[in-house]
C-alpha positions as CSV (number, residue, x, y, z in Angstrom):
1,M,68.3,-10.4,13.1
2,A,69.6,-7.1,14.2
3,T,70.9,-4.6,11.7
4,L,74.1,-2.8,12.7
5,A,75.2,0.7,11.8
6,G,77.1,-0.5,8.7
7,G,74.0,-2.1,7.3
8,F,75.0,-5.6,8.1
9,E,72.6,-8.0,9.7
10,D,73.6,-10.4,12.5
11,P,73.7,-14.0,11.3
12,S,71.1,-16.4,12.6
13,A,72.0,-18.7,15.6
14,E,72.0,-21.6,13.2
15,V,74.6,-20.0,10.9
16,L,76.8,-19.0,13.8
17,A,76.6,-22.6,15.2
18,E,77.6,-24.0,11.8
19,A,80.4,-21.6,11.4
20,A,81.7,-22.5,14.9
21,E,81.7,-26.2,13.9
22,V,83.7,-25.4,10.8
23,F,86.2,-23.3,12.7
24,G,86.3,-26.0,15.3
25,L,87.4,-28.5,12.7
26,L,90.0,-26.1,11.3
27,A,91.3,-25.5,14.8
28,S,93.4,-28.6,14.5
29,S,96.8,-27.7,13.0
30,A,96.9,-31.1,11.2
31,R,93.5,-30.6,9.5
32,L,94.4,-27.0,8.7
33,H,97.6,-28.2,7.0
34,I,95.5,-30.8,5.1
35,M,93.1,-28.1,4.0
36,W,96.0,-25.8,3.0
37,A,97.5,-28.6,0.9
38,L,94.2,-29.4,-0.7
39,A,93.6,-25.7,-1.4
40,Q,96.8,-26.0,-3.6
41,G,95.4,-29.0,-5.5
42,E,93.9,-32.4,-5.2
43,S,95.8,-35.3,-3.7
44,D,95.4,-38.8,-2.4
45,V,95.9,-39.8,1.2
46,T,99.4,-41.1,0.7
47,H,100.7,-37.9,-0.8
48,L,98.9,-35.8,1.8
49,A,100.4,-37.9,4.7
50,D,103.9,-37.3,3.2
51,R,103.3,-33.6,2.7
52,V,101.8,-32.9,6.1
53,G,104.1,-35.3,7.9
54,G,101.4,-37.3,9.4
55,A,100.8,-41.0,9.8
56,L,98.6,-42.5,7.1
57,P,95.8,-43.6,9.5
58,A,95.7,-40.2,11.2
59,V,95.5,-38.3,7.9
60,S,92.7,-40.7,6.8
61,Q,90.8,-39.9,10.0
62,H,91.2,-36.2,9.5
63,L,90.0,-36.5,5.9
64,A,87.0,-38.5,7.1
65,K,86.0,-35.7,9.5
66,L,86.6,-33.0,6.9
67,K,84.6,-35.0,4.4
68,L,81.7,-35.6,6.8
69,A,81.6,-31.8,7.5
70,G,81.4,-31.2,3.7
71,L,84.7,-29.3,3.6
72,V,86.4,-32.0,1.5
73,R,85.1,-34.2,-1.3
74,S,86.7,-37.3,-2.9
75,R,86.5,-39.3,-6.1
76,R,87.9,-42.7,-7.0
77,E,90.7,-42.9,-9.5
78,G,91.4,-46.6,-10.1
79,R,92.4,-48.0,-6.7
80,R,93.0,-44.7,-5.0
81,Q,90.7,-42.1,-3.5
82,V,91.6,-38.5,-4.6
83,Y,90.6,-35.7,-2.2
84,Y,89.9,-32.1,-3.1
85,V,88.2,-28.9,-1.7
86,D,85.1,-28.2,-3.8
87,D,84.2,-24.9,-2.0
88,P,86.1,-21.9,-3.2
89,D,85.0,-19.9,-0.1
90,I,86.6,-22.4,2.2
91,V,89.8,-22.2,0.1
92,T,89.7,-18.4,0.4
93,V,89.2,-18.5,4.2
94,V,92.2,-20.9,4.7
95,R,94.4,-19.0,2.3
96,V,93.6,-15.6,3.9
97,M,94.1,-16.8,7.5
98,V,97.3,-18.7,6.8
99,G,98.6,-16.0,4.5
100,Q,97.9,-13.3,7.1
101,L,99.6,-15.2,9.9
102,T,102.6,-16.0,7.6
103,A,103.0,-12.4,6.7
104,R,103.0,-11.4,10.4
105,T,105.5,-14.1,11.2
106,V,108.0,-13.6,8.4
107,P,108.8,-9.9,9.1
108,A,109.2,-10.7,12.8
109,A,111.6,-13.6,12.0
110,H,113.6,-11.3,9.6
111,G,113.8,-8.6,12.2
112,I,115.2,-11.1,14.7
113,A,117.8,-12.3,12.2
114,S,118.9,-8.8,11.2
115,R,119.3,-7.8,14.9
116,R,121.6,-10.8,15.4
117,S,123.9,-9.8,12.6
């Protein structure tokens, strides 16, 4: 690993490949919406489908991919499967990215509205 001027070392090729896989999974707006919803609290697939506006089978498939990648976990509660994010760092990444983009979008939208007035 190379050390840069700020004292940070370059990550290994394996770490970069794993990060690229995670970002690839989160590149889907549907999966990102699911992760955003789960970052707010646990949910079953029916409530997630309602919240993100997706078909139940599609949301189930997205959850299976996220679970396989280790981004989401689940537990059984009676007859339903409850999903949650068990990694606070992933929650932070999702919240920071979506929050930053929301902050950039909202002022621009307000600027357009105020110019129309």
